[in-house]
C-alpha positions in Angstrom: 0.0 0.0 0.0 1.3 3.5 -0.7 0.8 6.5 1.5 -2.5 7.4 -0.1 -4.0 4.1 0.9 -4.4 2.9 -2.7 -2.7 -0.2 -3.9 0.4 0.5 -6.0 -0.5 -2.3 -8.4 -3.7 -1.9 -10.3 -5.3 -4.6 -12.4 -7.3 -3.5 -15.3 -9.2 -5.4 -18.0 -12.0 -5.6 -20.5 -14.7 -8.1 -19.7 -14.3 -10.9 -22.2 -11.2 -9.2 -23.6 -7.7 -8.7 -22.1 -6.3 -7.5 -18.9 -3.3 -5.3 -18.2 -1.5 -4.9 -14.9 0.2 -1.6 -14.5 2.2 -0.1 -11.6 1.5 3.5 -10.7 3.1 5.7 -8.1 1.9 8.7 -6.2 -1.8 8.2 -7.1 -4.1 10.6 -5.1 -6.6 9.2 -2.7 -9.7 7.8 -4.3 -13.2 8.8 -3.4 -14.4 12.3 -3.9 -17.0 13.6 -1.5 -20.6 12.9 -2.6 -22.7 15.8 -1.7 -26.3 16.8 -2.2 -27.4 18.4 -5.4 -28.6 22.0 -5.5 -31.3 24.2 -6.9 -28.8 26.8 -8.1 -27.4 27.6 -11.5 -23.8 28.6 -12.2 -22.4 31.0 -14.8 -20.9 30.0 -18.2 -18.1 32.4 -18.7 -21.1 34.8 -18.9 -20.0 38.0 -17.2 -22.9 39.2 -15.1 -23.1 42.2 -12.8 -25.4 42.4 -9.8 -26.5 45.9 -9.8 -28.3 45.9 -6.6 -25.2 46.5 -6.1 -24.6 48.4 -9.1 -25.6 51.0 -11.5 -26.9 50.5 -14.9 -26.6 52.3 -18.2 -29.1 54.4 -20.0 -29.5 56.3 -23.2 -31.1 55.8 -26.6 -28.3 55.1 -29.0 -30.3 52.4 -30.8 -28.8 50.2 -33.5 -25.5 51.5 -34.8 -25.8 52.7 -38.4 -22.1 53.7 -38.7 -19.4 52.3 -40.9 -19.4 48.5 -41.5 -16.2 48.1 -39.6 -16.2 49.5 -36.1 -12.6 48.8 -35.3 -9.4 47.7 -37.1 -7.3 44.8 -36.0 -4.0 46.7 -36.3 -5.3 49.8 -34.5 -5.8 48.5 -31.0 -3.4 47.6 -28.1 -5.1 44.3 -27.5 -5.3 41.0 -29.3 -8.0 40.2 -31.8 -10.5 37.3 -31.6 -8.9 34.0 -32.4 -10.2 31.7 -35.0 -10.4 27.9 -34.9 -10.1 27.5 -38.6 -13.8 26.8 -39.1 -15.0 30.4 -39.5 -15.7 30.5 -35.8 -13.9 32.2 -32.9 -12.0 30.0 -30.4 -14.0 31.2 -27.4 -17.0 33.4 -26.5 -17.6 35.0 -23.1 -21.1 36.0 -22.2 -21.2 39.1 -19.9 -24.2 39.6 -17.6 -25.0 42.7 -15.6 -27.0 42.6 -12.5 -30.2 43.9 -10.8 -30.9 47.5 -11.6 -28.8 47.6 -14.8 -30.2 48.8 -18.1 -28.9 48.5 -21.6 -29.6 49.7 -25.1 -30.3 47.2 -27.8 -28.3 46.7 -31.0 -27.4 44.5 -34.0 -23.8 43.9 -35.0 -21.3 41.2 -36.1 -19.2 40.1 -33.1 -16.9 38.2 -35.3 -15.8 39.0 -38.9 -17.7 37.4 -41.7 -17.0 37.2 -45.5 -20.0 39.3 -46.6 -21.5 41.5 -43.8 -24.8 43.2 -44.4 -24.6 46.9 -45.3 -24.8 49.3 -42.4 -24.4 46.5 -39.8 -21.2 47.1 -37.8 -18.5 44.5 -37.6 -16.5 44.3 -34.3 -13.0 43.2 -35.0 -11.5 43.9 -31.6 -12.9 44.0 -28.0 -10.1 46.1 -26.5 -11.3 48.7 -24.0 -8.9 51.3 -25.4 -8.6 52.7 -28.9 -5.3 53.1 -30.9 -4.6 56.3 -29.0 -5.0 54.5 -25.7 -8.2 56.4 -24.9 -11.5 54.9 -23.6 -13.6 53.5 -26.4 -17.3 54.5 -26.7 -20.1 54.8 -29.2 -19.9 54.9 -32.2 -16.5 53.2 -32.0 -18.4 50.5 -30.1 -21.9 49.6 -31.5 -25.0 50.1 -29.5 -25.6 47.1 -27.3 -21.9 46.4 -26.8 -20.9 50.0 -25.8 -22.2 50.1 -22.2 -21.4 46.5 -21.2 -17.8 46.7 -22.4 -17.3 50.1 -20.7 -18.9 48.9 -17.5 -16.7 45.8 -17.3 -13.8 48.1 -18.0 -14.7 50.2 -15.0 -15.4 53.3 -17.2 -18.3 55.6 -16.5 -21.6 54.7 -18.1 -25.0 56.4 -18.1 -26.7 55.4 -14.9 -23.5 54.8 -12.9 -20.3 52.9 -12.8 -20.0 49.1 -13.0 -21.6 48.1 -9.7 -21.7 51.7 -8.6 -19.0 51.2 -5.9 -16.7 53.9 -7.1 -17.9 57.1 -5.6 -16.6 59.0 -8.6 -16.7 56.8 -11.7 -14.1 58.9 -13.5 -11.6 58.0 -10.7 -11.6 54.3 -11.7 -8.9 53.7 -14.3 -8.1 50.0 -13.9 -8.4 49.7 -17.7 -6.8 53.1 -18.5 -3.2 53.5 -19.5 -2.8 57.1 -18.1 -5.5 59.5 -17.2 -5.4 63.2 -16.4 -6.7 63.8 -12.9 -7.0 66.9 -10.7 -4.1 66.5 -8.2 -4.8 69.5 -5.9 -6.3 72.9 -5.7 -3.7 75.1 -4.0 -5.0 77.6 -1.5 -4.7 81.2 -2.6 -2.4 83.5 -0.8 -3.5 86.2 1.7 -5.8 88.8 0.3 -4.1 92.2 -0.4 -4.7 95.1 2.0 -7.5 97.4 1.1 -6.4 100.3 -1.1 -3.1 98.6 -1.9 -4.0 98.4 -5.6 -3.0 94.7 -5.7 -5.2 92.1 -7.4 -6.5 89.1 -5.4 -4.7 85.9 -6.4 -6.7 83.4 -8.5 -6.8 79.8 -7.3 -5.0 77.4 -9.6 -5.8 73.8 -10.3 -2.9 71.4 -10.6 -3.6 68.7 -13.1 -1.4 65.6 -13.4 -1.2 62.3 -15.2 -2.1 59.3 -13.1 -0.8 55.8 -14.2 -3.6 53.4 -15.1 -4.0 49.7 -14.8 -4.0 48.9 -18.5 -1.1 46.4 -19.1 -0.7 45.8 -15.3 -3.0 42.8 -15.0 -6.0 44.7 -13.5 -8.2 45.0 -16.6 -10.5 42.0 -17.2 -11.7 43.1 -20.7 -8.1 43.7 -21.8 -7.2 40.2 -20.6 -10.1 38.6 -22.3 -9.4 40.4 -25.6 -5.8 39.4 -25.5 -6.9 35.8 -25.0 -8.7 36.0 -28.3 -12.2 35.8 -26.9 -15.4 37.3 -28.3 -17.4 39.2 -25.7 -21.2 38.9 -25.9 -23.5 40.9 -23.5 -26.4 39.2 -21.8 -29.8 40.8 -22.0 -32.6 40.1 -19.5 -35.1 40.4 -22.4 -33.1 38.3 -24.9 -30.1 38.2 -27.1 -29.5 35.9 -30.1 -26.7 34.9 -32.5 -28.1 34.2 -35.9 -26.8 31.9 -38.6 -25.6 34.8 -40.7 -23.3 35.8 -37.8 -25.2 38.8 -36.5 -25.8 39.3 -32.8 -29.2 40.9 -32.0 -29.5 42.2 -28.4 -32.7 43.5 -27.1 -32.7 46.6 -24.8 -33.8 46.2 -21.2 -34.7 48.4 -18.3 -33.9 48.3 -14.6 -37.3 46.8 -14.0 -36.6 44.0 -16.5 -33.6 43.0 -14.5 -35.8 42.6 -11.4 -38.0 40.0 -13.0 -38.3 36.4 -11.5 -35.1 34.5 -11.5 -36.3 31.7 -13.8 -37.4 34.3 -16.4 -33.9 35.7 -16.5 -32.4 32.2 -16.6 -34.5 31.2 -19.7 -33.3 34.3 -21.5 -29.7 33.1 -20.8 -30.7 29.6 -22.1 -31.8 30.9 -25.4 -28.7 33.0 -25.8 -26.4 30.0 -25.0 -28.3 27.7 -27.4 -28.1 30.3 -30.2 -24.3 30.7 -29.8 -23.6 26.9 -29.5 -25.9 26.2 -32.5 -24.1 28.6 -34.8 -20.6 28.2 -33.4 -20.6 24.5 -32.3 -16.9 24.1 -32.1 -16.0 26.9 -29.7 -15.7 27.1 -25.9 -18.3 29.2 -24.2 -17.7 30.8 -20.8 -20.1 32.7 -18.5 -18.8 35.3 -16.0 -21.4 36.8 -13.8 -20.9 39.6 -11.4 -23.3 40.1 -8.4 -26.9 39.0 -9.3 -25.8 38.2 -12.8 -23.6 35.4 -11.3 -26.7 33.9 -9.6 -28.5 33.8 -13.0 -25.5 32.0 -14.5 -25.1 29.6 -11.6 -28.7 28.7 -11.6 -28.5 27.9 -15.3 -25.4 25.7 -14.7 -27.1 23.8 -11.9 -30.5 23.3 -13.4 -29.3 22.0 -16.8 -27.7 19.1 -15.0 -30.8 18.2 -12.9 -33.6 15.7 -13.9 -36.4 17.7 -15.5 -34.3 20.8 -15.8 -34.3 21.7 -12.1 -36.4 24.6 -10.6 -36.5 26.5 -13.9 -37.2 23.5 -16.1 -34.4 24.2 -18.7 -32.9 21.8 -21.3 -30.1 19.5 -20.1 -26.5 19.5 -21.4 -23.8 22.1 -21.1 -24.4 23.4 -24.6 -20.8 24.1 -25.3 -20.2 25.9 -22.0 -16.8 25.1 -20.6 -16.8 27.0 -17.3 -19.0 29.4 -15.3 -17.7 32.0 -12.9 -19.9 34.0 -10.4 -18.1 37.1 -9.0 -19.3 38.2 -5.6 -22.8 36.8 -6.3 -25.6 35.8 -3.8 -25.5 32.2 -4.8 -26.6 31.3 -1.2 -29.1 34.2 -0.9 -28.3 36.9 1.7 -28.8 37.1 5.4 -31.2 40.0 5.2 -33.2 38.3 2.5 -36.6 39.6 3.6 -35.5 43.2 3.0 -34.0 42.5 -0.4 -37.3 42.9 -2.3 -37.3 46.6 -1.6 -34.5 47.2 -4.1 -34.4 44.0 -6.1 -38.1 43.1 -6.6 -39.1 39.7 -7.8 -35.4 38.8 -8.5 -34.9 38.2 -4.7 -37.8 35.7 -4.3 -35.4 32.8 -4.0 -32.9 34.4 -1.7 -34.5 33.4 1.6 -34.9 29.7 0.5 -31.2 29.7 -0.5 -30.0 31.2 2.7 -32.3 29.1 4.9 -31.9 30.7 8.3 -29.1 31.9 10.6 -28.4 28.3 11.7 -28.1 27.0 8.1 -26.7 30.2 6.4 -26.6 28.7 2.9 -24.6 25.6 3.8 -27.2 23.0 2.5 -27.4 24.9 -0.7 -23.6 24.9 -0.9 -23.6 21.2 -0.4 -26.0 20.7 -3.3 -23.7 22.7 -5.6 -20.7 20.7 -4.4 -22.4 17.4 -5.1 -22.2 18.3 -8.8 -19.2 20.5 -9.0 -16.7 18.4 -7.0 -16.9 16.0 -10.0 -17.6 18.4 -12.8 -15.3 21.3 -11.8 -17.1 23.5 -14.3 -18.2 26.2 -12.0 -16.2 28.5 -9.7 -17.7 30.8 -7.1 -15.5 33.8 -6.4 -16.0 35.8 -3.2 -14.5 39.0 -1.8 -14.0 39.4 1.9 -15.7 42.5 3.4 -17.7 43.2 0.3 -20.0 46.0 1.5 -22.9 44.5 -0.5 -22.9 41.6 2.0 -22.0 43.7 5.0 -24.0 45.2 7.9 -25.4 48.0 5.7 -26.0 45.6 2.8 -27.7 42.2 2.4 -25.4 40.6 5.0 -23.8 37.2 4.9 -20.3 38.0 4.0 -18.5 35.3 2.1 -21.2 32.8 3.2 -23.5 34.4 0.6 -20.9 34.2 -2.1 -19.0 30.9 -1.8 -19.7 27.2 -1.5 -19.5 26.0 2.1 -19.7 22.2 2.8 -19.9 22.2 6.6 -20.7 24.2 9.7 -18.0 25.8 11.7 -17.1 28.5 14.2 -15.6 30.9 11.7 -15.9 34.6 10.8 -18.2 35.3 7.8 -15.4 37.1 6.0 -12.6 34.7 6.8 -11.2 33.5 3.4 -9.3 30.7 5.1 -12.3 29.1 6.8 -11.9 25.3 6.6 -15.6 24.8 5.5 -15.1 26.7 2.2 -15.0 24.0 -0.5 -11.9 24.7 -2.5 -11.8 21.3 -4.4 -10.3 21.6 -7.8 -6.9 23.1 -7.5 -6.3 26.0 -9.9 -9.9 26.1 -10.9 -11.6 25.4 -7.6 -15.3 25.1 -6.6 -14.8 28.3 -4.5 -12.1 30.9 -4.7 -12.0 33.4 -1.8 -10.1 36.4 -2.9 -7.7 36.7 0.0 -5.2 39.3 -1.3 -5.3 42.5 0.8 -5.4 44.7 -2.3 -8.6 42.9 -3.3 -10.4 43.4 0.0 -13.9 44.9 -0.3 -13.4 47.5 2.4 -9.7 48.4 2.4 -8.7 47.5 -1.1 -8.3 50.1 -3.9 -7.2 49.1 -7.4 -6.7 52.1 -9.5 -9.8 53.7 -8.1 -12.0 50.6 -8.1 -13.3 49.6 -4.7 -16.0 47.7 -2.9 -18.4 45.5 -4.8 -16.6 46.1 -8.1 -13.0 45.3 -7.0 -13.3 41.6 -7.8 -13.4 42.5 -11.5 -10.0 44.2 -11.2 -8.3 41.7 -8.8 -5.2 40.3 -10.6 -5.5 36.8 -9.1 -9.1 36.5 -10.2 -8.3 37.7 -13.7 -5.4 35.2 -14.0 -7.7 32.3 -12.8 -10.2 33.2 -15.5 -7.5 33.4 -18.1 -6.2 30.0 -17.2 -9.6 28.5 -17.9 -9.7 30.2 -21.3 -6.2 29.0 -22.2 -7.0 25.3 -21.3 -10.3 25.3 -23.2 -9.1 27.1 -26.3 -6.2 24.7 -26.6 -8.7 21.8 -26.7 -11.0 23.5 -29.2 -8.3 24.7 -31.6 -8.6 21.3 -33.4 -12.3 20.5 -33.6 -11.9 18.0 -36.4 -10.8 15.3 -34.0 -7.5 14.6 -35.7 -4.5 13.5 -33.6 -2.9 16.5 -31.9 0.0 17.0 -29.5 -1.0 17.7 -25.9 -0.3 21.3 -24.8 2.3 20.2 -22.2 4.2 17.7 -24.3 7.8 18.1 -25.0 8.9 18.6 -28.7 10.2 15.0 -28.9 7.1 13.2 -27.7 4.2 12.4 -30.0 0.5 12.0 -29.5 0.1 9.1 -31.9 -1.7 5.8 -31.8 1.5 3.9 -32.5 3.2 5.5 -29.5 0.4 4.4 -27.2 0.3 1.0 -28.7 3.9 0.5 -27.9 3.3 1.5 -24.3 0.4 -1.0 -23.9 2.4 -3.8 -25.5 5.2 -3.2 -23.0 2.8 -3.4 -20.1 1.7 -7.0 -20.6 1.4 -9.9 -23.0 -1.4 -8.6 -25.1 -1.9 -7.7 -28.8 -4.5 -5.0 -29.0 -5.8 -3.4 -32.2 -5.9 0.4 -32.7 -9.4 1.8 -33.0 -9.5 5.4 -34.1 -7.2 8.3 -33.4 -6.0 9.3 -29.9 -7.0 12.5 -28.1 -4.4 14.4 -26.1 -4.8 17.4 -23.7 -2.7 19.0 -21.0 -0.2 16.1 -20.6 -2.9 13.3 -20.7 -4.2 11.1 -23.5 -6.9 8.6 -24.3 -6.7 5.9 -27.0 -9.3 3.3 -27.9 -8.1 -0.3 -28.5 -9.8 -3.6 -29.1 -8.7 -7.1 -28.0 -8.2 -8.3 -31.5 -10.8 -9.3 -34.2 -14.3 -9.2 -32.8 -13.0 -7.9 -29.5 -14.6 -5.3 -27.3 -13.4 -1.8 -27.6 -12.2 0.0 -24.5 -10.4 3.2 -23.6 -6.8 3.4 -22.4 -5.6 6.4 -20.5 -2.0 7.7 -20.5 0.0 10.4 -18.7 3.2 12.1 -19.9 6.1 12.3 -17.5 8.7 15.1 -17.2 11.0 13.7 -19.9 8.1 13.5 -22.4 7.5 9.7 -22.2 4.0 8.2 -21.9 3.0 5.9 -19.1 -0.3 3.9 -18.8 -2.7 5.0 -16.1 -5.4 2.5 -16.8 -6.8 0.5 -19.7 -9.5 -1.9 -20.5 -11.9 -1.4 -17.6 -15.6 -1.1 -18.2 -15.5 1.7 -15.7 -12.3 3.8 -15.7 -12.4 4.4 -12.0 -8.6 5.0 -11.7 -8.4 7.5 -14.6 -11.5 9.3 -13.4 -9.9 9.9 -10.0 -6.4 10.6 -11.2 -7.0 12.8 -14.2 -8.4 16.3 -13.4 -12.1 16.6 -14.3 -11.4 19.5 -16.7 -8.9 17.4 -18.6 -11.3 14.4 -18.7 -13.9 16.7 -20.3 -11.4 17.8 -23.0 -10.4 14.2 -23.6 -14.1 13.3 -24.2 -14.1 10.7 -21.4 -17.3 10.0 -19.5 -17.1 9.1 -15.8 -20.2 7.6 -14.3 -20.9 7.9 -10.6 -19.6 4.4 -10.1 -16.1 5.6 -11.2 -15.9 7.7 -8.0 -16.7 4.8 -5.7 -15.3 5.3 -2.2 -12.6 2.9 -1.1 -12.6 1.4 2.4 -10.0 2.7 4.7 -9.1 4.9 7.7 -7.9 8.1 6.1 -11.3 9.8 6.4 -14.5 9.3 8.4 -16.3 8.3 5.2 -13.7 5.6 4.3 -14.3 4.0 7.8 -18.0 3.9 7.4 -17.7 2.6 3.9 -15.4 -0.1 5.0 -17.8 -1.2 7.7 -20.8 -1.5 5.4 -18.8 -3.1 2.7 -17.8 -5.9 5.1 -21.2 -6.2 6.7 -22.9 -6.6 3.3 -20.4 -9.4 2.6 -21.2 -11.1 5.9 -17.7 -10.6 7.3 -18.3 -9.5 10.9 -14.7 -9.5 12.0 -13.6 -7.3 9.1 -16.6 -5.0 9.7 -15.6 -4.4 13.3 -12.0 -3.7 12.4 -13.5 -0.3 11.3 -14.7 0.3 14.9 -12.5 2.3 17.3 -10.4 0.1 19.5 -12.3 1.2 22.6 -15.7 0.3 21.0 -14.7 -2.9 19.1 -16.3 -5.2 21.6 -19.5 -3.2 21.4 -19.4 -3.5 17.6 -19.0 -7.3 17.8 -21.9 -7.6 20.2 -24.2 -5.6 18.0 -23.4 -7.2 14.6 -23.5 -10.7 16.0 -27.2 -10.2 16.7 -27.9 -9.8 13.0 -25.0 -11.5 11.2 -26.4 -11.2 7.7 -27.9 -8.1 6.1 -28.7 -7.0 2.5 -29.3 -3.6 0.9 -27.3 -0.6 -0.4 -26.1 2.6 1.2 -24.8 5.9 0.0 -22.5 8.2 2.0 -23.0 11.9 1.8 -21.3 14.7 3.8 -19.0 14.2 6.7 -19.1 17.0 9.3 -15.9 17.2 11.3 -15.3 18.9 14.7 -11.8 18.2 16.0 -11.3 14.5 16.4 -15.0 13.7 16.0 -17.2 13.4 12.9 -20.7 12.6 11.8 -21.2 10.9 8.4 -24.5 11.2 6.6 -26.0 7.9 5.3 -28.9 7.1 3.0 -30.2 3.9 1.5 -31.9 0.7 2.6 -30.9 -2.1 4.9 -32.8 -5.4 5.2 -32.5 -7.8 8.2 -33.6 -11.5 7.9 -36.9 -11.9 9.6 -37.0 -8.3 10.7 -37.9 -6.3 7.6 -36.1 -3.3 6.1 -35.2 0.2 7.1 -34.9 3.1 4.7 -33.6 6.7 4.8 -33.8 9.2 1.9 -32.8 12.3 3.9 -29.1 12.9 4.3 -29.8 15.6 7.0 -31.7 13.1 9.2 -30.6 13.7 12.8 -27.8 16.1 11.8 -27.1 19.1 14.0 -28.6 22.4 12.8 -25.3 24.1 13.3 -21.8 23.3 14.8 -23.0 24.7 18.1 -25.2 21.5 18.5 -22.6 19.1 17.1 -21.3 17.7 20.4 -24.7 17.2 21.8 -25.9 15.2 18.8 -22.6 13.2 18.7 -22.7 12.3 22.4 -26.4 11.3 22.2 -25.7 8.9 19.3 -22.7 7.3 21.1 -24.6 6.8 24.3 -27.9 5.7 22.7 -29.0 2.1 23.0 -31.4 2.5 20.1 -30.1 1.9 16.5 -30.1 5.0 14.3 -29.8 4.8 10.6 -28.0 8.1 10.2 -25.6 9.7 10.9 -22.7 7.5 12.0 -20.4 8.9 14.7 -16.7 8.6 14.0 -13.6 9.3 16.0 -9.9 9.8 15.1 -7.5 7.7 17.0 -3.8 7.8 16.3 -4.3 9.7 13.1 -6.8 7.1 11.8 -10.6 7.3 11.6 -13.0 4.7 13.1 -16.7 4.4 13.9 -17.4 5.0 17.5 -19.9 2.4 18.7 -19.8 3.6 22.2 -19.4 1.6 25.4 
């Protein structure tokens, strides 16, 4: 056994075909947490702004009737949209503004086409600055794109700045190169004596040039443009990409943005479907700020639920690669009953998401995590001390903005709280923006503060860029032909023959190549068959530092090892499907859930001695006494969340257990008998351990000598 508790030697094989035995080292622990599913929807690189928290735009520019080309590729200090070679861009980012925002409508081409219609503008660059490094505006930007791009660039727009958190919109220059600003107004000298004949001094205004953030990693629109993305605004009343390449965006008012959540989500559904239908080979992202992030997150969650979730939307990700919510009330807000005063019907779900001051959004976070801990296609970004979620705002701090998977005694604005679910590495389920410069109260990034500062936070921008880079690498070759993985060395090759040689060296088999391989980010998958008439199966490979390929797993009907070793984002790019069974929890003592899983696995096999080896040493005799009374049981169980408090833990269990001659017991509620908050944890734990009555769930566990066991009590 290695340190992770997983056997170093793994046997793999195709039923009725061939088996391969491979040795792997350093494999991570198997068994991702299985959490409840949520009623929320995440954001597909759709950038949305919650304007409850923010100002909107106004005006009546209408559809631009200017020149057919709005901007020239060579004129702007940003990159132009990339092309995948199929007359499509490589990526599209949908930007959503939030409650209270308002936008003009417009029709334009967001990506160059061969024969544009007369008088319909063509956007060839989404840079926030023009060739003179000045802010872009209408008519340089067409109506419909003008206000959203400026708002996301922290420029002033009619109705207020992006999010309205900068007291003077002109003072925010995170996307400016340099800006003339009033430095000081020197006090005039003393007034001359009466009759002296001298003239009173005139106050002078000192004007200076203040450095801006453009080129310094604080401008999100600059970064997205440089990454080659097309930026598409979201409209609460609807926006559509047509087969001829035109993007038609309807205008909307502040009242439209306050409509019921599902109405807004369905507008997003139609926009995503239109983009994916006409650009099927591109990666789509949603970035939502404030309430816009909740709209996007709700779409993300519902499209993965049976029946389309609470909003009844179509299933499938529709080309969406990743969703980001920035400082969004994904768990509602603490003062949810007061929210309707400013946000109208949009806030109807906020109380149910928050629950109460004992739950404060944790059950909702667990539902999100139940999906995202495997998918890793949604990231909730939160800003500590964001005034929107402070005492004078909606309340809730980071608990309103991030995914929490347990209860704990932590400060609401503590970005290091252990209950924040940060599964996922560089693209985590939750990303608390912990940098002091990005703090919602004390931070100031080139004039941007408060609720908007998340959009100028360098670490957040870099995380979003990483997601784009990974996805656009995978979509740059949509034909499916063999390609080299992004991280491969120049001497290594992503070819079927290379992988065939690796498989042949791993065992006495003679497989047959079936189709081309797919490579992404240092991993690869190749399909082989076990000879004429054999069954096809996938084989997974990993590249080491010297560029050589090694076999991770091959031939299994369920690729459980590959699904746990290869990052979920890479698996998606490889086109690999991982059913729930691939994430089966292994018995062991490294976590409370492993101990409970080991106990039930042995019990259902009728092995009483092995089952009680998962009991704590002090309660092993009690375990033997209990299981000996009913030596044989049947059924199935599922393990959900484990709530840990120090050396104690409670593991949620659902399923059915049947006892010979005694009938069956069932539980469908993971929260059965669980404490309402961490304050009640010890009481519930002690009652379970001392009880002489069997309880289906939860199971009390205890850590002894660094290992977890079930505590069966005295």
